[in-house]
C-alpha positions, 0 to 999 in steps of 0.5 A, a space after each residue: 500500500 502506498 499513502 499519497 500525502 502531504 505533510 501540511 494538508 489537514 486531510 491527509 495529517 488525519 490519516 497518518 495519525 491512524 496509521 501511525 497509531 496503527 503501527 501500519 506498514 504502509 509507504 507515505 509518498 507526495 503525489 507524484 509529478 506534485 498535486 493535481 499533476 497529469 502524473 498524479 491523475 492518471 492514478 486517481 483522476 481526482 488529483 487529490 489527497 490523501 489518496 491510498 494506492 493499494 494493488 488493484 484500485 485507488 481510495 480517496 477522501 480521507 474519511 473512507 480511507 480511514 473507514 477502510 483502514 479500521 476494516 483492515 487493520 482492526 487492531 488496536 480499534 480507533 472506534 468505540 468499545 459500543 455501537 453508542 460509542 462508534 455513534 458518538 466517534 462518527 458524529 464528532 467526525 461529522 461535524 468537524 467536516 461539516 462546521 469546523 472545517 468550513 468556518 477553518 477555510 474562511 479564515 485561510 481565505 483572510 490570509 490569502 486575501 481571497 475574501 471580498 468586502 462582504 465577508 469580514 474577518 470579524 464575522 468569520 471568527 464569530 461564525 467559527 467561535 458559534 462553531 467551536 462553542 456547539 461542538 463543545 457541546 458534543 464532545 464525549 467524556 474522557 480525556 479525549 474526544 470521545 473516551 479515554 483511547 485515541 479514536 477516529 474522532 480525535 484524528 479528525 479534529 486534531 489537524 483542524 484544531 492545529 490550524 485553528 491555532 495556526 490561522 488564528 495567530 497569523 491573523 492575529 485574532 483571539 478564538 477563545 478557545 479557554 473558554 470551551 471545557 471539553 475542547 480545552 482539556 481535549 487539546 492538553 491531552 490529545 497532544 501527548 498522543 505519540 501518533 498525534 505529536 508525531 503529526 503535528 511536528 510534520 505539519 508545523 515543519 511544513 508550514 511556510 515561514 513567517 
C-alpha cells in the first residue's frame, strides 16, 4: 500500500495519525508530479490527497480511507467499545467536516486575501467561535474526544485544531479556546498522544516561514 500525502494537508494528516497509531506498514509519498498533476491524475482522476493506492485500486477521500484502514487493520481499534460510542465518534467526525472545516477555510481565505468586502474577519471569527461552542457541547466524556483512548474523532479533529491555532495567530485574533472546557481539556491531552505529536511535528515543519 502507498499513501499519497502532503505533511501540511489536514485531511492527509488525519490519515497519518491513524496509520501511526495502528503502526500500519505502508509507504507514505508525495503525489507524483505534484498535487493535481497529470501524472498524479493518471493514478487518481480527482488528483487530490490523501489517496491510498492498493494493488488494484486507489481509495480517495480521507473519511473513506480511514474507514477502510479501520476494517483492514481492526487492532488497535480507533472506534468505540460500544455501538453508542462508535456513533458518537462518527458524529464528531461529521461535525468536524460539516461545521469546523468550512469555518476554518474562511480564516484561510482571509490570510490569502481571497475574500470580498462582504465577508469581514470579525464575522468569520464569530462564526468559528459559534461552531466551536456547539462542538464543545458534543464532545464525549473522558480525556479525549470520546473516552480515554485515541479514536477516529481525534484523528479528524486534531489537524483542524492545529490550523485553528495557526490561522488565529497569523491573523492576530483570539478564538478564546480557553472558554471551551471540553475542547480545552481535550487539546492538552491529545497533543500527548504519540501519533498526534508526530503528525503535529510534520505539519509544523511544513508551515511556511513567517
